[in-house]
N, C-alpha and C positions, 0 to 999 in steps of 0.2 A: 475544618480548614478547607478553603476553596481549592479548586484545581489550579495548578501552576505550570507554566512552561518556562524552562530555563535554557538559554541559548549561549553556547560557548563557540566563538569563532576565532581560528588562527590561520596562519598561512598554509598549514598542512591539511586541516580538516575542519568540518563543522559538526558539533555534537549538540543534540537537543534532548533534554530530559523532560518527561511529563510526570508530574507528581499529583496524586489524589489523596487528600487527607494526610499529606506528608510522606506517603509511600511512593516509591518509584514504580510507575506502571508501564512506561514506555521509554525506550532509549533508541535514538536514531543517530546514525553516524554517516556522514557523506564525505567521500574523498573524490579526487578527480576521476578515478576509474569507474565510478558508478554509471551503469548503463540502463538500469530498469526504467522503462517509460520512453526511452529513446526510439525513434523510428529510423530504419535503415532501408536502403535499396539493396536487396540481397540477391545473390546468384546461387541457384541450386547446384550443389557440388556432387551429391550422391543421394540416390533414392533407395531406401531400404524397404523393400516390399514386405519382408518378413515381419518387420516392426511397424508397418504402416506409418512410416515417418521418413524424414529427409534431413540431411545435413546441408545447411546453407551457409555461404560465406558472406559475412556482414562487414568484413574489413578488420575484425579483431584477431587476437592471437589464436583463438580456437573457433572452429566452426560452431554455429548455433544449431539447435535441435528444433525441428518443426514437425509436430505430430499431426496426423490427419484431422483430429478433432479441433485443432487450432487453425485449420484452413476452412472448414465448413462454416457457413454463415450462422449467425445467431438465429434463435427461433423467431418465427413470425408472431404477430399479435395473436393469432389463433392457437399458438402453442406448439406448432409443428414446423419442421424445416421445410424449405421449398421442395416441392414434389420433384422426384428424380435424383435428389442428392442424398437421400437418407442412407443408402447402402454403398456409397462410393468409397474407393480405396485410394491410397496415396498415388498409385500409378495412374489413376484416372484424373488426377488434379494437377500434378506437376511432373516435369521432366528435367533431366540434367541440362544445365545452362539456362533454364528459365530465370527471368528476373521478376522479383516480387517485392512489394512494399510490406515490411514486417515491423512489428513492435516488440521490444523485449519485455516479457512478462515475468521472467525470473532470471536473476543474474548468475554468472558463473560461480561454481563452487567446487573446490578440489580439482579433480581432473576433468570435470564436466564443463562444457560450454554453456552459454546462455540458452534459455528456452524462449522461442519467439512465436508470434501469432500473426496471421494476416488480418485478424479482427482488431482494428484500431479503435482505441477509446481515448478521447481527449477530455479530461476533467476540468471543469470550471468551478466557480464558487457555488453555484446553485444547481448546475446541470452537468451531466456527462454526455458528450456527443459521441455517437457511434456511426461513423460514415458507412454507407453501403449496407445499412441494416434498416429494419422497419419497426422494431418494437418500441413501445412507449411504456415505461414503468416508473414507479414511485418507490422511494426508499421504504423498506419495511419498518424502519424506526418511526415513520409517520403513521400512526395507528388509526387516527380518527378518520372514519369513512368520508365525511363531508369535506374534510381538508384534502384528502387524496383525490376526490372527484374534482374539487376546485382547481387543484394544481394541474391535473390532466387536461381539463378544459382550457386552461390558459395556454398550455404548451401546444395543444391541438390547433390553436388559432394561428400560430406562426411557424409550426414545424413543416418543413418541406419534405416531399417524397424522397426516399433514399437516405434519410438521416434518422437513425434510432436515437432515442433520448431517455436517460434515466434522471429523474428528479431527485436531487440529493436532500439529505435531512435539513441542511441549512436553509432550504427554500421554504420551510414551513412558516406560514404567516407572511411571506413576502409578497409584494405587489407584482402584478404581471409585467410591469415595465422593467423590474430588476431581472426577471427571468429572460425576457426578450433581449435585453442588453447582453446578458451572458451568452445566449444562443448566437447572437450575431457575431460576438467576439470569437467564439469557437468555430463557427462556420468560415469566418475569414481566415483563421489560422489553418483550417483544413485546405482551403483554396491555395494558400501559399505553399503548403506541404506538397500538394498534388502538382503544382506548377514546377516546383524544384525537382520532384521525383521524375517527372516526364522528360527532363533534359539532362539528368545526371546518370552516368553509367554506373553499374554495380561492380563491386560493393562500395557503398558510401553511406556516411551519416547524413540523413536528410533533416531531422528535427531533434534537437536536444531538449529533454524534459527540463522543466524549471528547477532551480536550485532548491535545496532542502528548506531553507528559511521561508521561501515563498510558499512551498507546498504546505508547511505547517500552518502558516497564516491562512491559507485558503481552506485547508481541510480540518484543522483542529482548533483554531482560535475562534471560539464561539462565545455565546453568552454564559456558558457554564465555566469559563476560565476567569479566575479572579485577577490574574496578572501574568504578563509575559515579560521576563527580564533578559536583556541582551547585554553582553559585555563588549560589543564592537560598536563604536560611535557611527561608523559608516552603515552598518546593517540596521542599527537603531533608526537612523534617518530614513533608510529605505523602507523599513517596516512601517513607519509612520505614513509614508507616501502611499503604500499599498493599502493599509487599513483605512486611510482617509477616503479611498476610492471604493473599497469593498464593504466596510462596516464602520462608518465614521463614529457611531455611537460607542465603539469599543476602544477608541484611540487613547483615552485617558488611562487605559489599563496596561499600556506599554511603558516599561521603565528601562533606563540605562543604568547598568551596574558599574559603579566606580569604586568598589571596595579595594582594600589592600591585598587581600588574598585572591587567588584565582577563583572564578565564580563557582566552578564545580567543587572546589575544596570548601568554600564558604558554606555552600548548601549541603555539604556532605554527600554529594553525588559520587565523588571518587571512591568513597567507602563502599557504596552500593555496587559500583562497577567492579571493584576488587572481589566482592562476594560472588558476582556473576561468573568470575573466572574459576571459581572453586568447584570441585566435583561434588562435594558434600554441602547440602543446604540445610541448616538447622531449622526446626519448627519450634514455635513458642512453647508447645506442650512438653518439649524435651525430646521428641522424635526427630527424624531427619529424612531428607531425600538424598539419594545417590544418583546422579545423572551421568550416564555414559553415552557419548555420541560416537557412532561409527558412520561409515559412508552410506550404509544401506538402511540404518534405522537409529532411533534414539530409545534407550532403555532407561526407565526410571524405577528405582526400588524404594519402597516406603518402609522405614524402620521405626518402631515405636520407641526404641531407646530406653530412657529412664522413666518415661511416662507409664504409670501403672493404673491410672483412672481411680474411680471411687466405687465402682459397682462390679468389679470383676473383669475378666478377660474380654468379654464381648463389648463391654462399655469402653475399655481401652482401645480396642481395635476400631470401633465406630468413630470415636472422637479423633483418633489419629488420622483415619482415612478422610474424614470430613475436612479437617484442617489441611491435610496434604492435597486434597483436590483443588482447593483454592490456590495454594502455593504452586502447584504444578501448572495451572493455567497461567499464572503470573510469570513463572520462569520460562515457559514456552514462548510467551509473547516477548519477554525481555531479551531472551537469547536468540530470538528469531529462528526457532526450531520447528520443523514441519516434517512432512512425509510420514513414514511409518513410525509411530510412537507406541512402545510397549510399556505398560504400567504393571508393576507387581505390588499390589496392596497387601 
């Protein structure tokens, strides 16, 4: 079964499920409060020298957290940071009441505010633009050496100084004109952001990241997707407009869902979501995972349960752990869990 993307849109939220061979592999939810990817004009509120970090006001309920490593520039093409900045501390870079342009890289969770960075990245269909950087890279998923070299040479022809670029996986096999068009669109977006930031007092929202449907079309809707089904006529029409511009050869894979049941119920996604809310996750062999999430860490315990194997205890443990490893990776992705994860096999 081919990869499928299922989109549910209502007035409260947008939900997108990605299935591979009928199994839910990704679940994305967007509400109005989503801030990841947004750019803000921030004001430094407090510099914490002991933590090499600062709290900055971006106009939201809680101050955002800016770590020193998120201020320093990306590595140069030779693999090192610019001379003289390797050993700098937060006090050398910002002071109270300084105004900075920052991008949210991690949203608020629990009592913690957002994490932000001064290293801006603007993703397009084929390229990621990094203003005020110098590096040029190619996605590791493009493995063939000749293709990597071809893409680098194409970008080098039009890339201007002061703009870092990463070539995305979708660029593989594309013509130079496609990449140049993407680059010009991204640089124009950056010029608009800079112009607004220069005249706007902090704290303020400067640039809002694209909506979830657009990002999925841009980032995930490739040749490996068999179909994309949307239950909103308005978003279906908009998706067709976007794909007609980005990848017209994929336009016939977009479908409008008009069934009697809600789309997530029809495709049994609601059942998958309910399973995600449970602490205990059953394994096909009869074992299970027990997932406990705390503020500081995620703990996952693997139980063999009723599975006894066919060749003794060692065989049982090995097979249970191998199955658990795959399911743990899937659960971490679906539940959007990160940070410190402790596994007890």
